LOSE-138782 format. One record per residue (C-alpha): residue in three letters; x, y, z. Coordinates in steps of 0.05 Angstrom, whole numbers, plus 5000, padded with zeros to 4 digits. Layout:
<sites>
ALAXYZ ...
</sites>
This chain:
<sites>
UNK259511747396 UNK257312397370 UNK259112117305 UNK254611577314 UNK249011977327 UNK250212347268 UNK249711847221 UNK244211557258 UNK240112197240 UNK242812317172 UNK240611537150 UNK234111707182 UNK233012447142 UNK235312007080 UNK229811417093 UNK224311897105 UNK226112367036 UNK226811716993 UNK220211357020 UNK216612047006 UNK219612176939 UNK215812056879 UNK221311786832 UNK221312106759 UNK228512236749 UNK230311916682 UNK237411706705 UNK235711286763 UNK232710606790 UNK231310186842 UNK235009546860 UNK231908816873 UNK233208466946 UNK235607876901 UNK240208406867 UNK242808686934 UNK245908046960 UNK252508006942 UNK253208766966 UNK255908467032 UNK259507797003 UNK266807757021 UNK268607806946 UNK269608546961 UNK274608406994 UNK279207996944 UNK283808186885 UNK284207956815 UNK289008166766 UNK288708166693 UNK284608126636 UNK277707836626 UNK279207346568 UNK284606966598 UNK286406756667 UNK293407096676 UNK295506566735 UNK303106846742 UNK303607426795 UNK296107346812 UNK292407326882 UNK291806656905 UNK283706596893 UNK283706916823 UNK282706306795 UNK275406296835 UNK274006946818 UNK274706776743 UNK268906376738 UNK264806956751 UNK268207366698 UNK266506746646 UNK259006776672 UNK258007506661 UNK261807406591 UNK255906796586 UNK250507276602 UNK253307846557 UNK252407326498 UNK245707236514 UNK242807896523 UNK246808306480 UNK250107786431 UNK257508066458 UNK263907546457 UNK267008086504 UNK262808256566 UNK267308646624 UNK263408936680 UNK269309186719 UNK269209946707 UNK265610326766 UNK260210726721 UNK258210856656 UNK263211476649 UNK268711086684 UNK268210626634 UNK267911136575 UNK274711546607 UNK277610786604 UNK275910586539 UNK278511336513 UNK285111156544 UNK286210466514 UNK282810626446 UNK286811216422 UNK292511656422 UNK294112356441 UNK291712786375 UNK286712366347 UNK280712616318 UNK273712396338 UNK266612546326 UNK262012636393 UNK255112776407 UNK254213546427 UNK250713696497 UNK245814096458 UNK242813426421 UNK242513016488 UNK250012886488 UNK253312776554 UNK256313366581 UNK263013086609 UNK265012806541 UNK268813396514 UNK271813436570 UNK274412836578 UNK276212826505 UNK280413546521 UNK284513276587 UNK285912636548 UNK288613026486 UNK284412836434 UNK281413386381 UNK273713296373 UNK268413616326 UNK260513496336 UNK257013066304 UNK252013406254 UNK244913296274 UNK238413376244 UNK234313616294 UNK227413446264 UNK228312806259 UNK230712826337 UNK237612376299 UNK244612496274 UNK245312656202 UNK248712056182 UNK250112226105 UNK254512826130 UNK257712386183 UNK259111866132 UNK262012266084 UNK266812686146 UNK269011866159 UNK270611856081 UNK273712486070 UNK278112566143 UNK282812126192 UNK277412106240 UNK279911526292 UNK272811496321 UNK265411756338 UNK263211736412 UNK255511746417 UNK253411866485 UNK246612106497 UNK243512266564 UNK236712536535 UNK233712146486 UNK227411956461 UNK228811556401 UNK233611036397 UNK239811286342 UNK239310966265 UNK246810766296 UNK246210186238 UNK247310776180 UNK254010876199 UNK259410716148 UNK264710666196 UNK271110366151 UNK276210306199 UNK273310896246 UNK272910636318 UNK264510666342 UNK264410756422 UNK257010816441 UNK255310926508 UNK247610716509 UNK247510866585 UNK241011096584 UNK237110556538 UNK241409966555 UNK236009606578 UNK231209666518 UNK237209466476 UNK238108726500 UNK230808546469 UNK230609006409 UNK237108846357 UNK236109376314 UNK238309836371 UNK244509446380 UNK250609536339 UNK253808886357 UNK247308516326 UNK245409036270 UNK253209246248 UNK258608856208 UNK262008416256 UNK268808586240 UNK267609286258 UNK270909636307 UNK264609726362 UNK264209866441 UNK257209836471 UNK258210106535 UNK253510366587 UNK251210446663 UNK247909886692 UNK242610326739 UNK238610646697 UNK233710226646 UNK238609586679 UNK235509536745 UNK242509456783 UNK249009726819 UNK253410256789 UNK257509896753 UNK260710086677 UNK258709486635 UNK263609426567 UNK261009016503 UNK264608806443 UNK263608376385 UNK270308396343 UNK275208016396 UNK281408256360 UNK279608916381 UNK277008706441 UNK283908356458 UNK287709066443 UNK282609446487 UNK284108856550 UNK290708896554 UNK290909636564 UNK285309626607 UNK289109196653 UNK293909346686 UNK294509996662 UNK288410296686 UNK284709826731 UNK287509436788 UNK283609146842 UNK276909076819 UNK270209126863 UNK268608356852 UNK261908456898 UNK259009026846 UNK261408506795 UNK256707946827 UNK251308516830 UNK251108596773 UNK250807866746 UNK244907686796 UNK241508396768 UNK242708016694 UNK240007376709 UNK233407686740 UNK233008166688 UNK232907566635 UNK226407296665 UNK223507896683 UNK226908496629 UNK222808406569 UNK216608466601 UNK219009006645 UNK222609406582 UNK214609286550 UNK211609576604 UNK216410156612 UNK215110426542 UNK207510296547 UNK208210726607 UNK211711266576 UNK206211276514 UNK200711376570 UNK204411816608 UNK204912296551 UNK198612266520 UNK195812476594 UNK201013036591 UNK199613266531 UNK194213726545 UNK197814116603 UNK205114236573 UNK208414326498 UNK211113536497 UNK217213406454 UNK216412916397 UNK218012736323 UNK212312956289 UNK207012516315 UNK211111976342 UNK211311876422 UNK217711736449 UNK220510956442 UNK224511086513 UNK224111126584 UNK224311966574 UNK219412436560 UNK221213176544 UNK217613726558 UNK218814526529 UNK217115056591 UNK218515816575 UNK224516016614 UNK220416506660 UNK216215956681 UNK221415386688 UNK224415606763 UNK217515656793 UNK216514926772 UNK222614706779 UNK223014946855 UNK215714666872 UNK218813966844 UNK224313946900 UNK218414216949 UNK214413636941 UNK220513156938 UNK218612986854 UNK225212796822 UNK226413016752 UNK231713396702 UNK231614166685 UNK235914176619 UNK237714856576 UNK238814526518 UNK237014626443 UNK233113946431 UNK228914346492 UNK227514906456 UNK233115166504 UNK229315016566 UNK225214376589 UNK224513876632 UNK226713186626 UNK222712576663 UNK223011776662 UNK218411196664 UNK223410706685 UNK223510716771 UNK215210826764 UNK214510186723 UNK218609846768 UNK214009926824 UNK208709706778 UNK204810316767 UNK199610326710 UNK194510816683 UNK191111086751 UNK197811286778 UNK200211526722 UNK194512006708 UNK195912176791 UNK202212426766 UNK200012906701 UNK195413206753 UNK202113386799 UNK205913556745 UNK200614016714 UNK199914316795 UNK207114406795 UNK206914936746 UNK202115316788 UNK206715746844 UNK205615456909 UNK199715686955 UNK196515307010 UNK190115046964 UNK194914716913 UNK200814466965 UNK194714047004 UNK192213746937 UNK199713516908 UNK200913206976 UNK195312896987 UNK195612516913 UNK203012366930 UNK201012036990 UNK197611486958 UNK202311436908 UNK208711396952 UNK206510877003 UNK204910376937 UNK212210326917 UNK213309486919 UNK218009286874 UNK216008926811 UNK219708396753 UNK224808116794 UNK224707486836 
</sites>
């Protein structure tokens, strides 16, 4: 019973924290009750083996034929939202999906080009490449344009034996113009975890729609950021013969048992997203623009010329001598955000996101209050500012009703 009491205490502590948090972290979102329904399903106790393109009946489990129909439904939804002819939701996270793909698509000694952490790339990508024996170089980048230097990349593809290009951006204000890549036989793995929701309704951002169908392209992402779902890794492709090669290796080589209740929760989420996602994404980008204009008098907003962010993310530079005060104040007041020390932040900055507050229906009035709070966080803690911040926060956090859902 002692452990039960500890558990109850931990649960209560977390719930209190969660209820009083202002969620500005660009990497998190909130699921609807509808999306959560399958998470207690008995499906989590059942097995299915083999790939997602064809049901392998031999040596499979008795319920596999029933479960395979959910694979087929997810594939149908992937086609409708992303133009994918192959849709796989079996991996656990975006990074789990990427690691699985790198093991399936490449061999030890292959040379790849990857996105650097300095330009917003996910910090785990070079570590994973090293561990898998892949030789990598960083993709050239144009810091003024906040995008890759595609001319240099295409020259490298033509002049060298480049097996693959891996783009995975944790920090992204402007969707990369990946359609400018001239891939030839080079594999492109585009981890669009942060912007996967936006891509569903913008074919220009989607390599499966805006690039040649015979290219070896994988679009992947985690499904708990701009897609407000469970933690899954979603792997999609257009080139079905290339997808078949990958699919045969994913299972049974790297995945055996599947968390089918997570896959089912993802299906629920995507069906809901088909109904409400377009409106949700539009409002999210509008909120990004509104909040940016409200923050601009107080912060050094990072942007391309006069163009505001076109995603859910807002980045602003804070001097190294001041950033710790800001960040500690944010922690103290339960304002979730990220501190960054990357070159695209002028070596010291803050990342926030509008995806979760948009899901709560926040608009102009709430955004104005958020801008005021962030400005107050710059000042060292004192009784007056703490009272002012807490007063504003209490009005904001009591207004957490999930929108854009069944």
